[in-house]
N, CA, C and O atoms as a printed pandas DataFrame, in Angstrom:
     atom_number atom_name residue_name chain_id  residue_number  x_coord  y_coord  z_coord
0              1         N          MET        A               1  -38.081   -5.882  -14.871
1              2        CA          MET        A               1  -39.230   -6.494  -15.496
2              3         C          MET        A               1  -38.828   -7.659  -16.386
3              4         O          MET        A               1  -39.703   -8.322  -16.942
4              5         N          GLY        A               2  -37.566   -7.928  -16.537
5              6        CA          GLY        A               2  -37.131   -9.044  -17.354
6              7         C          GLY        A               2  -37.104   -8.768  -18.840
7              8         O          GLY        A               2  -36.986   -9.700  -19.635
8              9         N          VAL        A               3  -37.209   -7.516  -19.234
9             10        CA          VAL        A               3  -37.186   -7.162  -20.650
10            11         C          VAL        A               3  -35.781   -6.719  -21.008
11            12         O          VAL        A               3  -35.230   -5.824  -20.368
12            13         N          ASN        A               4  -35.199   -7.331  -22.016
13            14        CA          ASN        A               4  -33.852   -6.984  -22.456
14            15         C          ASN        A               4  -33.950   -6.102  -23.691
15            16         O          ASN        A               4  -34.294   -6.574  -24.775
16            17         N          LEU        A               5  -33.652   -4.837  -23.528
17            18        CA          LEU        A               5  -33.677   -3.885  -24.633
18            19         C          LEU        A               5  -32.283   -3.313  -24.816
19            20         O          LEU        A               5  -31.975   -2.253  -24.272
20            21         N          PRO        A               6  -31.426   -4.004  -25.582
21            22        CA          PRO        A               6  -30.052   -3.535  -25.722
22            23         C          PRO        A               6  -29.955   -2.137  -26.324
23            24         O          PRO        A               6  -28.983   -1.426  -26.071
24            25         N          TRP        A               7  -30.938   -1.736  -27.109
25            26        CA          TRP        A               7  -30.909   -0.416  -27.726
26            27         C          TRP        A               7  -31.326    0.673  -26.736
27            28         O          TRP        A               7  -31.107    1.856  -26.997
28            29         N          ALA        A               8  -31.915    0.296  -25.621
29            30        CA          ALA        A               8  -32.356    1.273  -24.622
30            31         C          ALA        A               8  -31.496    1.144  -23.373
31            32         O          ALA        A               8  -31.976    0.736  -22.315
32            33         N          GLN        A               9  -30.246    1.489  -23.504
33            34        CA          GLN        A               9  -29.301    1.311  -22.413
34            35         C          GLN        A               9  -29.536    2.297  -21.275
35            36         O          GLN        A               9  -29.356    1.956  -20.106
36            37         N          ARG        A              10  -29.932    3.505  -21.613
37            38        CA          ARG        A              10  -30.160    4.517  -20.577
38            39         C          ARG        A              10  -31.449    5.267  -20.893
39            40         O          ARG        A              10  -31.649    5.735  -22.014
40            41         N          ILE        A              11  -32.294    5.372  -19.919
41            42        CA          ILE        A              11  -33.524    6.138  -20.069
42            43         C          ILE        A              11  -33.544    7.184  -18.963
43            44         O          ILE        A              11  -33.356    6.865  -17.789
44            45         N          PHE        A              12  -33.773    8.437  -19.352
45            46        CA          PHE        A              12  -33.814    9.540  -18.397
46            47         C          PHE        A              12  -35.207   10.148  -18.399
47            48         O          PHE        A              12  -35.834   10.293  -19.448
48            49         N          ARG        A              13  -35.672   10.495  -17.234
49            50        CA          ARG        A              13  -36.904   11.265  -17.118
50            51         C          ARG        A              13  -36.493   12.621  -16.567
51            52         O          ARG        A              13  -35.861   12.712  -15.515
52            53         N          THR        A              14  -36.857   13.665  -17.284
53            54        CA          THR        A              14  -36.423   14.999  -16.886
54            55         C          THR        A              14  -37.487   16.020  -17.241
55            56         O          THR        A              14  -38.521   15.676  -17.815
56            57         N          THR        A              15  -37.238   17.256  -16.904
57            58        CA          THR        A              15  -38.125   18.353  -17.270
58            59         C          THR        A              15  -37.397   19.250  -18.261
59            60         O          THR        A              15  -36.192   19.119  -18.473
60            61         N          ARG        A              16  -38.136   20.145  -18.851
61            62        CA          ARG        A              16  -37.518   21.055  -19.826
62            63         C          ARG        A              16  -36.458   21.923  -19.167
63            64         O          ARG        A              16  -35.525   22.370  -19.833
64            65         N          HIS        A              17  -36.588   22.165  -17.874
65            66        CA          HIS        A              17  -35.612   22.998  -17.165
66            67         C          HIS        A              17  -34.271   22.288  -17.004
67            68         O          HIS        A              17  -33.236   22.942  -16.872
68            69         N          ASN        A              18  -34.281   20.984  -17.013
69            70        CA          ASN        A              18  -33.051   20.219  -16.796
70            71         C          ASN        A              18  -32.314   19.856  -18.080
71            72         O          ASN        A              18  -31.232   19.273  -18.011
72            73         N          LEU        A              19  -32.859   20.177  -19.237
73            74        CA          LEU        A              19  -32.184   19.827  -20.488
74            75         C          LEU        A              19  -30.848   20.540  -20.627
75            76         O          LEU        A              19  -29.956   20.046  -21.318
76            77         N          SER        A              20  -30.695   21.683  -19.991
77            78        CA          SER        A              20  -29.448   22.441  -20.118
78            79         C          SER        A              20  -28.260   21.722  -19.490
79            80         O          SER        A              20  -27.115   22.056  -19.798
80            81         N          LYS        A              21  -28.498   20.754  -18.626
81            82        CA          LYS        A              21  -27.377   20.040  -17.998
82            83         C          LYS        A              21  -26.758   18.995  -18.925
83            84         O          LYS        A              21  -25.690   18.462  -18.626
84            85         N          PHE        A              22  -27.414   18.699  -20.040
85            86        CA          PHE        A              22  -26.903   17.708  -20.977
86            87         C          PHE        A              22  -26.109   18.380  -22.096
87            88         O          PHE        A              22  -26.445   19.489  -22.511
88            89         N          PRO        A              23  -25.061   17.720  -22.587
89            90        CA          PRO        A              23  -24.305   18.274  -23.713
90            91         C          PRO        A              23  -25.119   18.166  -25.003
91            92         O          PRO        A              23  -26.212   17.600  -25.005
92            93         N          ASP        A              24  -24.595   18.697  -26.075
93            94        CA          ASP        A              24  -25.265   18.601  -27.371
94            95         C          ASP        A              24  -25.229   17.165  -27.884
95            96         O          ASP        A              24  -24.176   16.529  -27.903
96            97         N          GLY        A              25  -26.380   16.666  -28.294
97            98        CA          GLY        A              25  -26.474   15.403  -29.002
98            99         C          GLY        A              25  -26.280   14.089  -28.289
99           100         O          GLY        A              25  -25.862   13.138  -28.949
100          101         N          PRO        A              26  -26.546   13.940  -26.993
101          102        CA          PRO        A              26  -26.312   12.636  -26.371
102          103         C          PRO        A              26  -27.470   11.648  -26.533
103          104         O          PRO        A              26  -27.302   10.463  -26.244
104          105         N          PHE        A              27  -28.639   12.106  -26.989
105          106        CA          PHE        A              27  -29.820   11.241  -26.990
106          107         C          PHE        A              27  -30.206   10.766  -28.389
107          108         O          PHE        A              27  -30.152   11.521  -29.360
108          109         N          ASP        A              28  -30.595    9.500  -28.463
109          110        CA          ASP        A              28  -31.106    8.923  -29.706
110          111         C          ASP        A              28  -32.556    9.324  -29.941
111          112         O          ASP        A              28  -33.002    9.406  -31.085
112          113         N          GLY        A              29  -33.287    9.571  -28.870
113          114        CA          GLY        A              29  -34.694    9.921  -29.003
114          115         C          GLY        A              29  -35.220   10.658  -27.791
115          116         O          GLY        A              29  -34.690   10.542  -26.686
116          117         N          VAL        A              30  -36.281   11.421  -28.027
117          118        CA          VAL        A              30  -36.967   12.154  -26.964
118          119         C          VAL        A              30  -38.463   11.934  -27.158
119          120         O          VAL        A              30  -38.972   12.014  -28.275
120          121         N          VAL        A              31  -39.162   11.656  -26.055
121          122        CA          VAL        A              31  -40.611   11.482  -26.080
122          123         C          VAL        A              31  -41.234   12.557  -25.202
123          124         O          VAL        A              31  -40.820   12.751  -24.059
124          125         N          CYS        A              32  -42.215   13.244  -25.730
125          126        CA          CYS        A              32  -42.918   14.302  -25.005
126          127         C          CYS        A              32  -44.391   13.893  -24.934
127          128         O          CYS        A              32  -45.077   13.839  -25.955
128          129         N          LEU        A              33  -44.869   13.609  -23.727
129          130        CA          LEU        A              33  -46.237   13.128  -23.549
130          131         C          LEU        A              33  -47.117   14.162  -22.853
131          132         O          LEU        A              33  -46.878   14.512  -21.698
132          133         N          TRP        A              34  -48.112   14.636  -23.545
133          134        CA          TRP        A              34  -49.141   15.498  -22.979
134          135         C          TRP        A              34  -48.587   16.704  -22.220
135          136         O          TRP        A              34  -49.126   17.081  -21.179
136          137         N          THR        A              35  -47.535   17.297  -22.723
137          138        CA          THR        A              35  -46.958   18.420  -21.984
138          139         C          THR        A              35  -46.759   19.674  -22.818
139          140         O          THR        A              35  -46.837   20.779  -22.281
140          141         N          LEU        A              36  -46.509   19.541  -24.084
141          142        CA          LEU        A              36  -46.120   20.701  -24.888
142          143         C          LEU        A              36  -47.183   21.798  -24.863
143          144         O          LEU        A              36  -46.847   22.982  -24.912
144          145         N          MET        A              37  -48.443   21.426  -24.791
145          146        CA          MET        A              37  -49.515   22.429  -24.789
146          147         C          MET        A              37  -49.511   23.286  -23.517
147          148         O          MET        A              37  -50.077   24.379  -23.503
148          149         N          ASP        A              38  -48.878   22.795  -22.459
149          150        CA          ASP        A              38  -48.855   23.524  -21.189
150          151         C          ASP        A              38  -47.556   24.283  -20.943
151          152         O          ASP        A              38  -47.405   24.919  -19.900
152          153         N          ILE        A              39  -46.631   24.228  -21.870
153          154        CA          ILE        A              39  -45.340   24.892  -21.702
154          155         C          ILE        A              39  -45.449   26.321  -22.228
155          156         O          ILE        A              39  -45.814   26.518  -23.387
156          157         N          PRO        A              40  -45.142   27.319  -21.403
157          158        CA          PRO        A              40  -45.276   28.714  -21.821
158          159         C          PRO        A              40  -44.424   29.067  -23.046
159          160         O          PRO        A              40  -44.881   29.813  -23.912
160          161         N          ASP        A              41  -43.219   28.554  -23.133
161          162        CA          ASP        A              41  -42.333   28.873  -24.253
162          163         C          ASP        A              41  -42.002   27.591  -25.018
163          164         O          ASP        A              41  -40.897   27.057  -24.920
164          165         N          ALA        A              42  -42.976   27.118  -25.772
165          166        CA          ALA        A              42  -42.821   25.856  -26.496
166          167         C          ALA        A              42  -41.684   25.927  -27.518
167          168         O          ALA        A              42  -40.985   24.936  -27.729
168          169         N          GLU        A              43  -41.493   27.071  -28.146
169          170        CA          GLU        A              43  -40.434   27.204  -29.150
170          171         C          GLU        A              43  -39.050   26.989  -28.532
171          172         O          GLU        A              43  -38.216   26.292  -29.111
172          173         N          ALA        A              44  -38.803   27.574  -27.377
173          174        CA          ALA        A              44  -37.516   27.392  -26.695
174          175         C          ALA        A              44  -37.345   25.949  -26.235
175          176         O          ALA        A              44  -36.243   25.404  -26.286
176          177         N          THR        A              45  -38.427   25.337  -25.790
177          178        CA          THR        A              45  -38.357   23.939  -25.361
178          179         C          THR        A              45  -38.023   23.033  -26.531
179          180         O          THR        A              45  -37.192   22.135  -26.395
180          181         N          LEU        A              46  -38.655   23.249  -27.680
181          182        CA          LEU        A              46  -38.354   22.444  -28.866
182          183         C          LEU        A              46  -36.915   22.655  -29.324
183          184         O          LEU        A              46  -36.275   21.717  -29.799
184          185         N          ALA        A              47  -36.404   23.867  -29.189
185          186        CA          ALA        A              47  -35.004   24.128  -29.534
186          187         C          ALA        A              47  -34.073   23.351  -28.606
187          188         O          ALA        A              47  -33.050   22.832  -29.051
188          189         N          SER        A              48  -34.417   23.266  -27.329
189          190        CA          SER        A              48  -33.609   22.490  -26.377
190          191         C          SER        A              48  -33.652   21.005  -26.703
191          192         O          SER        A              48  -32.638   20.313  -26.621
192          193         N          VAL        A              49  -34.826   20.524  -27.072
193          194        CA          VAL        A              49  -34.955   19.113  -27.465
194          195         C          VAL        A              49  -34.096   18.843  -28.694
195          196         O          VAL        A              49  -33.378   17.844  -28.735
196          197         N          ALA        A              50  -34.158   19.706  -29.681
197          198        CA          ALA        A              50  -33.353   19.524  -30.893
198          199         C          ALA        A              50  -31.863   19.524  -30.568
199          200         O          ALA        A              50  -31.094   18.789  -31.187
200          201         N          ARG        A              51  -31.459   20.327  -29.622
201          202        CA          ARG        A              51  -30.046   20.413  -29.259
202          203         C          ARG        A              51  -29.537   19.120  -28.628
203          204         O          ARG        A              51  -28.412   18.703  -28.903
204          205         N          VAL        A              52  -30.350   18.482  -27.788
205          206        CA          VAL        A              52  -29.880   17.273  -27.102
206          207         C          VAL        A              52  -30.021   16.006  -27.943
207          208         O          VAL        A              52  -29.527   14.949  -27.551
208          209         N          LEU        A              53  -30.686   16.101  -29.090
209          210        CA          LEU        A              53  -30.800   14.940  -29.976
210          211         C          LEU        A              53  -29.566   14.802  -30.848
211          212         O          LEU        A              53  -28.998   15.798  -31.298
212          213         N          ARG        A              54  -29.154   13.565  -31.085
213          214        CA          ARG        A              54  -28.070   13.332  -32.040
214          215         C          ARG        A              54  -28.588   13.691  -33.431
215          216         O          ARG        A              54  -29.802   13.809  -33.603
216          217         N          PRO        A              55  -27.728   13.868  -34.425
217          218        CA          PRO        A              55  -28.171   14.298  -35.753
218          219         C          PRO        A              55  -29.262   13.424  -36.384
219          220         O          PRO        A              55  -30.138   13.953  -37.068
220          221         N          GLU        A              56  -29.232   12.131  -36.178
221          222        CA          GLU        A              56  -30.255   11.249  -36.741
222          223         C          GLU        A              56  -31.307   10.868  -35.695
223          224         O          GLU        A              56  -32.039    9.896  -35.884
224          225         N          GLY        A              57  -31.390   11.618  -34.603
225          226        CA          GLY        A              57  -32.302   11.289  -33.511
226          227         C          GLY        A              57  -33.760   11.497  -33.876
227          228         O          GLY        A              57  -34.077   12.134  -34.880
228          229         N          TRP        A              58  -34.648   10.950  -33.045
229          230        CA          TRP        A              58  -36.078   11.061  -33.293
230          231         C          TRP        A              58  -36.777   11.731  -32.121
231          232         O          TRP        A              58  -36.339   11.641  -30.974
232          233         N          PHE        A              59  -37.881   12.407  -32.442
233          234        CA          PHE        A              59  -38.684   13.110  -31.450
234          235         C          PHE        A              59  -40.124   12.657  -31.612
235          236         O          PHE        A              59  -40.685   12.745  -32.704
236          237         N          VAL        A              60  -40.729   12.170  -30.528
237          238        CA          VAL        A              60  -42.116   11.717  -30.546
238          239         C          VAL        A              60  -42.909   12.608  -29.609
239          240         O          VAL        A              60  -42.543   12.792  -28.449
240          241         N          MET        A              61  -44.005   13.160  -30.126
241          242        CA          MET        A              61  -44.864   14.004  -29.307
242          243         C          MET        A              61  -46.283   13.459  -29.391
243          244         O          MET        A              61  -46.829   13.285  -30.480
244          245         N          CYS        A              62  -46.871   13.194  -28.239
245          246        CA          CYS        A              62  -48.244   12.663  -28.192
246          247         C          CYS        A              62  -49.141   13.611  -27.445
247          248         O          CYS        A              62  -50.333   13.345  -27.297
């Protein structure tokens, strides 16, 4: 698209089931769009999100 976003070097689209394949803390941010209300075990999913975020990472839920 011609947009240069040096801070966004890698973007992954995944499901909550695939978070286990990532090591602890590789992501600067996680965005969750219109999904948390439909996840049977939201607490476990949020724990997985927290695990893959770096210590100063951000989480956006819409």
